[in-house]
C-alpha positions as CSV (number, residue, x, y, z in Angstrom):
1,M,48.0,-67.5,0.8
2,K,44.5,-66.4,-0.3
3,K,45.5,-62.9,-0.7
4,A,48.2,-64.0,-3.3
5,I,45.7,-66.4,-5.1
6,L,43.1,-63.5,-5.4
7,S,46.0,-61.0,-6.6
8,I,47.1,-63.4,-9.1
9,G,43.7,-64.0,-10.5
10,L,43.1,-60.3,-10.6
11,V,46.1,-59.7,-12.7
12,L,45.3,-62.5,-15.1
13,L,41.8,-61.2,-15.1
14,S,43.0,-57.7,-16.4
15,A,45.6,-59.0,-18.7
16,G,42.9,-61.2,-20.7
17,I,40.6,-58.1,-21.0
18,T,43.5,-56.3,-22.3
19,M,44.9,-58.8,-24.8
20,A,41.0,-59.3,-25.8
21,Q,40.6,-55.4,-26.5
22,N,44.0,-55.3,-28.4
23,K,42.7,-58.2,-30.6
24,K,39.3,-56.8,-31.2
25,H,41.1,-53.6,-32.3
26,K,43.5,-55.4,-34.7
27,N,40.4,-57.3,-36.3
28,D,38.7,-53.8,-36.5
29,D,41.7,-52.4,-38.4
30,A,42.0,-55.5,-40.7
31,S,38.6,-55.2,-41.7
32,N,38.9,-51.5,-42.4
33,D,41.9,-52.1,-44.3
34,K,39.8,-54.6,-46.4
35,Q,37.0,-52.0,-46.8
36,Q,39.4,-49.6,-48.0
37,T,41.2,-51.8,-50.4
38,I,37.6,-52.8,-51.8
39,S,36.7,-49.1,-52.1
40,T,39.8,-48.1,-53.8
41,T,39.6,-50.6,-56.2
42,T,35.9,-50.2,-57.1
43,P,35.1,-47.0,-59.2
44,P,32.7,-44.5,-57.6
45,P,29.2,-44.4,-58.8
46,A,28.7,-42.1,-61.9
47,A,27.5,-38.4,-60.5
48,A,23.9,-38.0,-61.0
49,T,24.0,-34.4,-60.8
50,P,22.7,-32.8,-63.9
51,T,24.9,-29.9,-65.6
52,P,23.1,-26.9,-66.0
53,P,22.6,-25.9,-69.7
54,A,24.9,-23.1,-70.6
55,T,23.4,-19.7,-71.1
56,S,24.3,-16.4,-72.5
57,L,21.9,-14.5,-69.9
58,K,23.3,-12.3,-67.3
59,A,21.7,-10.8,-64.1
60,D,21.0,-7.6,-65.9
61,D,18.7,-9.3,-68.4
62,M,16.2,-9.7,-65.6
63,M,15.4,-6.1,-65.4
64,F,13.2,-5.1,-62.4
65,E,11.0,-1.8,-62.5
66,Q,11.9,-1.3,-58.8
67,S,13.8,-3.5,-56.4
68,T,12.4,-1.8,-53.3
69,H,8.9,-1.4,-52.1
70,D,8.1,0.6,-49.3
71,F,4.7,0.2,-47.9
72,G,4.7,3.0,-45.7
73,I,2.5,2.8,-42.7
74,V,0.4,-0.5,-42.7
75,P,-1.8,-1.6,-40.1
76,E,-1.2,-4.7,-37.9
77,G,-3.5,-7.7,-38.6
78,P,-3.7,-8.2,-42.7
79,D,-1.0,-9.2,-44.7
80,A,0.8,-6.2,-46.5
81,T,1.2,-7.3,-50.2
82,C,3.2,-6.1,-53.3
83,E,4.2,-7.1,-56.7
84,F,7.5,-6.8,-58.1
85,T,7.5,-6.7,-62.1
86,F,10.6,-7.6,-64.3
87,V,11.1,-7.7,-68.0
88,N,13.4,-10.3,-69.8
89,N,16.0,-8.3,-71.7
90,G,17.9,-11.1,-72.6
91,K,17.6,-13.6,-75.8
92,E,16.8,-16.7,-73.8
93,P,13.7,-17.4,-71.3
94,I,14.1,-16.6,-67.9
95,V,13.1,-19.3,-65.5
96,V,12.9,-18.2,-61.9
97,Q,14.1,-21.3,-59.7
98,K,13.1,-19.9,-56.1
99,A,12.7,-16.8,-54.2
100,Q,14.2,-17.0,-50.7
101,P,12.8,-14.6,-48.2
102,S,15.4,-13.4,-45.5
103,C,12.7,-14.9,-42.8
104,G,9.5,-16.8,-42.5
105,C,7.1,-13.5,-42.0
106,T,7.6,-12.7,-45.8
107,V,6.1,-15.1,-48.2
108,P,7.2,-14.8,-52.2
109,S,5.5,-16.4,-54.7
110,F,6.1,-16.6,-58.7
111,S,5.3,-18.5,-61.5
112,S,7.6,-21.5,-62.7
113,E,6.8,-20.8,-66.5
114,P,9.7,-19.4,-68.4
115,V,9.4,-15.5,-69.3
116,L,10.2,-15.1,-72.7
117,P,12.5,-12.5,-74.2
118,G,10.7,-9.2,-74.0
119,A,8.0,-10.3,-71.9
120,K,7.4,-9.6,-68.3
121,G,7.3,-11.6,-65.3
122,T,6.1,-11.1,-61.5
123,I,7.3,-12.1,-58.0
124,N,4.3,-11.5,-55.6
125,V,5.5,-11.0,-52.1
126,A,3.0,-10.9,-48.9
127,Y,4.2,-9.7,-45.4
128,H,2.6,-11.1,-42.3
129,T,2.0,-8.1,-39.9
130,K,-0.1,-10.0,-37.0
131,G,1.8,-9.6,-33.9
132,K,4.8,-7.6,-35.4
133,P,4.4,-3.8,-34.8
134,N,7.2,-1.6,-35.5
135,P,9.3,-0.8,-38.5
136,F,10.7,-3.7,-40.8
137,T,12.9,-4.3,-43.7
138,K,13.1,-7.5,-45.3
139,T,14.7,-9.1,-48.6
140,I,13.9,-11.6,-50.9
141,S,16.8,-13.4,-53.2
142,V,15.4,-14.3,-56.5
143,V,17.3,-17.3,-58.2
144,S,16.7,-17.7,-61.9
145,N,18.8,-19.0,-65.0
146,A,20.3,-15.1,-65.3
147,G,21.7,-15.2,-61.9
148,T,20.6,-13.7,-58.3
149,K,18.6,-10.5,-57.8
150,V,17.8,-9.4,-54.1
151,L,14.3,-7.4,-53.6
152,T,13.5,-5.4,-50.5
153,I,10.5,-4.4,-48.7
154,K,10.0,-2.3,-46.0
155,G,7.5,-0.2,-43.9
156,N,6.3,0.4,-40.4
157,V,3.5,-1.6,-39.0
158,E,1.1,0.3,-36.9
159,K,0.2,-1.2,-33.7
160,A,-3.5,-2.5,-33.6
161,P,-6.0,-1.1,-30.9
162,T,-5.9,-3.2,-27.8
163,G,-8.2,-5.9,-28.4
164,S,-8.4,-6.2,-31.9
165,V,-5.6,-8.1,-32.3
166,P,-4.2,-10.8,-29.3
167,E,-1.0,-9.7,-28.0
168,N,2.0,-11.8,-28.6
169,N,3.0,-12.7,-25.1
170,S,5.4,-15.5,-26.2
171,M,8.8,-15.5,-25.0
172,I,10.3,-16.0,-28.5
173,K,10.8,-12.6,-30.0
174,T,9.1,-12.3,-33.7
175,N,11.0,-9.6,-35.2
């Protein structure tokens, strides 16, 4: 008798849990339907993204004197630096928006001032050589209102004599 009552109790408990879960899912579905109804009747907020002004500039209007700089052999330790110069051959000012290096060991810098037609602009690049002996080739993507240009630096970092620069014993590869 006790076993029968215990079995019936377990069946009722299981049925109650199942019904409660089904009721919860139905309520969730109903609230989701209400939210969907509300969201479909409410217009989306206005886009806050500004539209870029129309420009007649082309990528060729940003003419670099050279797009690749070869450092040759450089000593390990001090930064290797160079300057890329370009001329604005267009009829509108060129504004450099960003210079994105291919890795963190390369650091470009530039002026955010517009480069007027016929004027020259520069992109300065520094390559961190410390702890990076071996040949290297890195790129810098220069984005402006005239389009995107890719600059390249390359060279070979000569390992410093032992003791002048601490060795990189990290398990993380730096090249």
